[in-house]
Kinemage of the C-alpha trace (Angstrom):
@kinemage 1
@onewidth
@group {chain A} dominant
@subgroup {mainchain}
@vectorlist {calphas} color= white
{ca unk a 1} P -51.057 -28.188 -22.137
{ca unk a 2} L -50.487 -24.405 -21.158
{ca unk a 3} L -50.720 -25.473 -17.554
{ca unk a 4} L -47.848 -27.894 -17.768
{ca unk a 5} L -45.886 -25.110 -19.942
{ca unk a 6} L -46.577 -22.374 -17.094
{ca unk a 7} L -45.577 -24.954 -14.153
{ca unk a 8} L -42.178 -25.880 -15.909
{ca unk a 9} L -41.283 -22.199 -16.221
{ca unk a 10} L -42.236 -21.468 -12.731
{ca unk a 11} L -40.144 -24.172 -11.446
{ca unk a 12} L -37.166 -23.486 -13.628
{ca unk a 13} L -37.362 -19.727 -12.322
{ca unk a 14} L -37.570 -20.908 -8.719
{ca unk a 15} L -34.467 -22.741 -9.150
{ca unk a 16} L -32.673 -19.880 -10.687
{ca unk a 17} L -34.083 -17.606 -7.821
{ca unk a 18} L -32.939 -20.180 -5.278
{ca unk a 19} L -29.191 -20.046 -6.909
{ca unk a 20} L -29.250 -16.319 -6.667
{ca unk a 21} L -30.463 -16.345 -3.072
{ca unk a 22} L -27.542 -18.756 -2.153
{ca unk a 23} L -24.934 -16.373 -3.555
{ca unk a 24} L -26.747 -13.342 -1.967
{ca unk a 25} L -25.962 -14.902 1.343
{ca unk a 26} L -22.340 -14.070 0.967
{ca unk a 27} L -23.299 -10.282 0.402
{ca unk a 28} L -22.937 -7.460 3.226
{ca unk a 29} L -24.007 -4.116 2.912
{ca unk a 30} L -22.756 -1.410 5.384
{ca unk a 31} L -23.649 2.366 5.829
{ca unk a 32} L -21.872 4.716 8.059
{ca unk a 33} L -20.815 8.342 8.990
{ca unk a 34} L -17.298 9.782 9.363
{ca unk a 35} L -16.894 12.786 11.715
{ca unk a 36} L -14.073 15.255 11.507
{ca unk a 37} L -14.643 15.828 15.323
{ca unk a 38} L -12.811 12.988 16.984
{ca unk a 39} L -15.036 13.735 20.199
{ca unk a 40} L -17.910 12.426 18.318
{ca unk a 41} L -18.269 8.494 17.633
{ca unk a 42} L -17.513 7.094 14.169
{ca unk a 43} L -18.999 3.998 12.882
{ca unk a 44} L -16.478 3.834 9.802
{ca unk a 45} L -14.483 0.728 10.935
{ca unk a 46} L -16.242 -2.483 10.053
{ca unk a 47} L -15.299 -6.176 10.961
{ca unk a 48} L -16.420 -8.917 8.581
{ca unk a 49} L -16.149 -12.485 8.590
{ca unk a 50} L -15.883 -13.852 5.163
{ca unk a 51} L -15.321 -17.203 3.497
{ca unk a 52} L -12.627 -17.987 0.831
{ca unk a 53} L -13.250 -16.344 -2.475
{ca unk a 54} L -12.928 -13.534 -4.945
{ca unk a 55} L -14.828 -10.460 -3.746
{ca unk a 56} L -16.015 -7.437 -5.263
{ca unk a 57} L -16.187 -4.098 -3.164
{ca unk a 58} L -18.278 -0.988 -3.885
{ca unk a 59} L -17.948 2.051 -2.188
{ca unk a 60} L -20.344 5.052 -2.499
{ca unk a 61} L -20.097 8.557 -1.335
{ca unk a 62} L -23.820 9.281 -0.413
{ca unk a 63} L -23.138 13.083 -0.577
{ca unk a 64} L -25.553 13.845 2.553
{ca unk a 65} L -25.078 16.244 4.053
{ca unk a 66} L -22.247 17.064 1.595
{ca unk a 67} L -19.655 15.200 -0.641
{ca unk a 68} L -16.479 14.266 0.529
{ca unk a 69} L -13.380 16.410 -0.638
{ca unk a 70} L -11.950 15.095 -3.767
{ca unk a 71} L -9.041 12.503 -3.453
{ca unk a 72} L -9.820 12.092 0.464
{ca unk a 73} L -12.552 9.573 0.476
{ca unk a 74} L -11.491 5.790 0.365
{ca unk a 75} L -11.413 2.544 2.088
{ca unk a 76} L -8.457 0.273 3.429
{ca unk a 77} L -9.058 -3.537 4.038
{ca unk a 78} L -6.861 -5.356 6.660
{ca unk a 79} L -6.399 -8.850 7.565
{ca unk a 80} L -5.408 -8.502 11.414
{ca unk a 81} L -2.732 -5.848 11.367
{ca unk a 82} L -1.828 -6.475 7.709
{ca unk a 83} L -3.239 -3.837 5.127
{ca unk a 84} L -4.462 -6.058 2.037
{ca unk a 85} L -5.578 -3.093 -0.154
{ca unk a 86} L -6.549 0.612 -0.235
{ca unk a 87} L -9.103 1.985 -2.636
{ca unk a 88} L -9.679 5.701 -3.369
{ca unk a 89} L -13.105 7.385 -4.412
{ca unk a 90} L -16.379 5.957 -5.112
{ca unk a 91} L -16.592 3.129 -7.369
{ca unk a 92} L -16.251 -0.808 -7.586
{ca unk a 93} L -13.208 -2.745 -6.894
{ca unk a 94} L -12.207 -6.153 -7.022
{ca unk a 95} L -10.539 -7.644 -3.918
{ca unk a 96} L -7.401 -10.047 -3.992
{ca unk a 97} L -8.434 -13.401 -3.453
{ca unk a 98} L -9.520 -13.920 0.375
{ca unk a 99} L -8.933 -16.751 2.508
{ca unk a 100} L -11.580 -17.624 5.138
{ca unk a 101} L -11.309 -15.235 8.005
{ca unk a 102} L -12.013 -11.840 9.580
{ca unk a 103} L -11.311 -8.731 7.659
{ca unk a 104} L -11.509 -5.212 8.913
{ca unk a 105} L -12.827 -2.373 6.443
{ca unk a 106} L -11.995 1.202 7.378
{ca unk a 107} L -13.566 4.086 5.649
{ca unk a 108} L -11.805 7.455 5.638
{ca unk a 109} L -12.383 10.777 4.183
{ca unk a 110} L -12.865 14.501 4.701
{ca unk a 111} L -16.429 16.095 4.346
{ca unk a 112} L -15.187 19.576 5.027
{ca unk a 113} L -18.696 20.807 5.592
{ca unk a 114} L -18.511 22.897 8.807
{ca unk a 115} L -20.412 19.979 10.450
{ca unk a 116} L -17.568 17.457 9.707
{ca unk a 117} L -20.113 14.899 8.710
{ca unk a 118} L -19.965 12.742 5.541
{ca unk a 119} L -22.109 9.662 4.842
{ca unk a 120} L -21.007 6.463 2.886
{ca unk a 121} L -22.053 2.994 2.158
{ca unk a 122} L -20.105 -0.054 0.982
{ca unk a 123} L -21.173 -3.341 -0.309
{ca unk a 124} L -18.853 -6.458 -0.345
{ca unk a 125} L -20.265 -9.218 -2.671
{ca unk a 126} L -18.682 -12.735 -3.580
{ca unk a 127} L -17.830 -12.652 -7.472
{ca unk a 128} L -19.432 -15.750 -9.045
{ca unk a 129} L -16.909 -17.892 -10.687
{ca unk a 130} L -16.927 -18.720 -14.301
{ca unk a 131} L -18.346 -22.192 -13.877
{ca unk a 132} L -21.498 -20.817 -11.854
{ca unk a 133} L -21.977 -18.394 -14.781
{ca unk a 134} L -21.717 -21.316 -17.202
{ca unk a 135} L -24.254 -23.500 -15.395
{ca unk a 136} L -26.689 -20.806 -15.170
{ca unk a 137} L -26.587 -20.119 -19.016
{ca unk a 138} L -26.833 -24.088 -19.531
{ca unk a 139} L -29.796 -24.113 -17.301
{ca unk a 140} L -31.490 -21.380 -19.016
{ca unk a 141} L -30.701 -22.776 -22.478
{ca unk a 142} L -32.138 -26.168 -21.305
{ca unk a 143} L -35.383 -24.460 -20.111
{ca unk a 144} L -35.868 -22.643 -23.302
{ca unk a 145} L -35.198 -25.722 -25.458
{ca unk a 146} L -37.550 -27.945 -23.288
{ca unk a 147} L -40.236 -25.391 -23.386
{ca unk a 148} L -40.130 -24.256 -26.935
{ca unk a 149} L -39.751 -27.757 -28.663
{ca unk a 150} L -42.537 -28.698 -31.048
{ca unk a 151} L -44.898 -31.418 -29.809
{ca unk a 152} L -46.350 -33.805 -32.139
{ca unk a 153} L -50.332 -34.077 -32.079
{ca unk a 154} L -51.870 -37.130 -30.839
{ca unk a 155} L -53.458 -39.276 -33.417
{ca unk a 156} L -57.228 -39.122 -32.921
{ca unk a 157} L -58.952 -42.548 -33.175
{ca unk a 158} L -61.965 -40.495 -34.729
{ca unk a 159} L -62.356 -41.089 -38.471
């Protein structure tokens, strides 16, 4: 009896993990450095191909070797030569709904640390739609209801 209970929960958990993994496939993590000296290479511009949808962008000043000067750190998002949005400072931002295509993410900032180096990271991830959350909640509810229902004991022939 307990074995079936554990197996059902494992199957349900695996289904939830697969759903999460499918959504995670649209997540992009990037890390880079900004240099004050134009003679040094800079990897602060990233080109990403994204599917249509609503995306969340998280930008973080890693403060290594120094934090960016207040108000100088941010990211601009372009579709071709068209500027879509510019965000300033560390934080999480909601991008306007995007169509399928290639987008350019350009991080800017001033570390002003004598070395001219500042490090950052940003994440772009698809925001799950309301129906995805509803489906997930219904699935968990059904798992709980199914596994917690009372079972009537079998009638024994022993008398």
